[in-house]
N, C-alpha and C positions, 0 to 999 in steps of 0.2 A: 815671762820669759819662757820661750819655747825649749822643751826638753830635747836634748840630743839623743840620737840613736844609741850612743854609748852609755848614757845615763839610764836609759830604758833596758839595756843589757845588763847592767848592774842590778837593777830592781828585779828582772826577771831571775837572775841567778839567786838573789836572796829569797825571792819567793818560792823557788823550786825546793829550797830546803823545808819550807813550811809545808807546802802541798805534797811533797814527796814525789813529785812528778818531774823528773829530770828528762829534757831531750838528750840526745847524744851529747856528750860533753864538748865534742868539737864545735858545737853551736856556740859555747861561751869562750873556749880556750884555744890558744895556739898550740901546736904539737910540742913545743919546748917550754911550755909554761913553767914558771916557778911560783910556788904558793908556800908561804911561811904563814902557819897559824900562829895565834897569840900565845899558845902554850910551848912554843919553840919547835914543834914537828914541822917538817918541810918536805915538799914534794916537788920532784922535777920531771916533767914530761906527762902526758896524757895517761900512760899506763899506771905510774904511781898515784896520780890523782884520782883516777877512776877507781883504783883500788881502796883508796881512803874513803871516797864517797860511798861505795858499796858497803864498806865495813860499818861506817857510822850510820847508814840507813838501817842496819840491822839492830844496833844497840842504842840509838838515840832517836828522839822524837823532838823536833824543833816546833815549839809552841808559838814563838815569836821571833822574828828577826825583822825588826822595824827600823827603817832608815829615817834619821831626823834631818840630815843634811848631806847634799852632795855639792862639792865645790871643785872646779877644774882649775889647776894652778897653770901659770904661764908656761911651765915646761910640758904641759899635757897630762900630768899625773891627776888623778881623781882623788880627792879626800872624801872618804865617806864616813859619817858619824852615825852609830847605830846602837840599838839595844837588842841584846840577845837573851832569849829565855827558852830552856830545853829540859828534857827529862831523860835520864838514863836510869841508874838505880834510884836516884834522887832528882828533884827538881833543882835547877840553879839558874842564875841569870847574872848578867854584867853588861856593862857598857863597853863599846869598843869603836876603834878607828881603823879603816882599812885604807891603805895606799894601793891604788890600782892603776896599772899602766896598760896601754893597749899597743898592739901592732896589727895592722890591717884589720882594724874593727873587731878585734878579739882580744880577750884578756890575755896578757902575756906575762904579767907579774902581779901578785898580791902579797902585801905584808900586813898583817893584822896586829893590832895592839889592843890590850884590855885594860879595864879599871873596874874597880868595885862599883856596883850600882848604888849601893847604900852609902849615903854622904853623911858626915857629921862635921861638927865645927868645935873642935877641942879648946880653942882659945875665945870663943864667942863671949862677949861680955853680956851680963845679964840685963835684959831690957833693950838690947840693941837688935837690929834686923840681921 
């Protein structure tokens, strides 16, 4: 299946965090972008988003942000499943899902959701898979 230009833009955005090489953020986002992080922080517009990115680049190093799947819904929203690994004072990681919407081939809305990367099965029966 041929990758769409929107999927490539999503991948380029994730990669920019790892390489720490951001082009002008207008390359990725609309002027009135809304971005909701999985921790509840949210940003509206390029000024707020740029402030957040610059702040994070000073205190955080993203070691991995690997996309495992990208699916486009019938409504045009992309569902992106990923693994995130970073270091601030300590290293941490988690799994996540982003819902990403576009306007005029730029990201106009992102909502992120996170889950623990470490899985366990508290009710697993002994000897079963």
